[in-house]
C-alpha positions in Angstrom: -23.7 27.8 -12.3 -20.4 29.5 -11.4 -21.8 30.5 -7.9 -22.6 26.7 -7.2 -19.0 25.8 -8.0 -17.4 28.3 -6.1 -19.5 27.2 -3.1 -18.7 23.6 -3.5 -14.9 24.3 -3.7 -15.3 26.7 -0.6 -16.9 24.0 1.4 -14.5 21.4 0.2 -11.8 23.5 1.5 -13.4 24.2 4.8 -14.0 20.5 5.2 -10.4 19.9 4.5 -9.3 22.4 7.0 -11.4 20.7 9.6 -9.8 17.4 8.8 -6.4 18.9 9.1 -7.3 20.5 12.4 -8.6 17.1 13.7 -5.4 15.5 12.5 -3.1 18.1 14.2 -4.9 17.8 17.4 -4.7 14.0 17.5 -1.0 13.9 16.9 -0.3 16.6 19.4 -2.8 15.9 22.0 -0.4 15.6 24.9 1.4 18.8 24.0 0.6 22.4 24.2 -1.4 23.2 21.2 -2.1 26.8 20.0 -4.6 28.1 17.6 -1.6 29.9 15.8 0.4 26.6 15.5 -2.8 24.8 14.0 -3.4 27.6 11.5 0.1 27.6 10.3 -0.1 23.9 9.9 -3.2 24.1 7.8 -2.1 27.0 5.9 -5.0 29.2 6.7 -5.6 32.2 9.2 -6.5 31.9 12.8 -9.9 33.5 12.0 -10.7 31.1 9.3 -10.1 28.2 11.8 -12.2 29.9 14.3 -15.0 30.7 11.8 -14.9 27.3 10.3 -15.0 25.4 13.4 -18.0 27.5 14.7 -20.0 26.9 11.5 -19.0 23.2 10.9 -18.4 21.7 14.3 -20.9 24.0 16.2 -18.1 24.6 18.9 -15.0 26.6 19.4 -11.5 25.3 18.6 -10.5 25.3 22.4 -13.6 23.5 23.4 -13.0 20.9 20.8 -9.3 20.5 21.9 -10.7 20.2 25.7 -13.2 17.6 24.6 -10.5 15.6 22.7 -8.3 15.5 25.7 -11.0 14.6 27.9 -11.8 11.5 25.7 -8.1 10.5 25.6 -7.9 10.7 29.5 -11.3 8.8 29.9 -9.8 6.1 27.4 -6.6 6.0 29.5 -8.5 5.6 32.7 -10.6 2.8 31.3 -7.7 0.8 29.8 -5.8 1.1 33.2 -8.5 -0.4 35.3 
């Protein structure tokens, strides 16, 4: 029973970390974003973000950041036309 509760808490914490990373990236998309700054914002280590992102999002943090920037650029292009 204790193991299941620990796993649930760990999963919830990791999900919360991903949400915080996404929030930070969204707010700072046009700025230079470093993994260290994001880790500090989330209150976790760089390795935690790296591992959590790989497991939960099936991508790296930097790839996610690039994808979000590409989506934002695409949106700007579409709205300007």
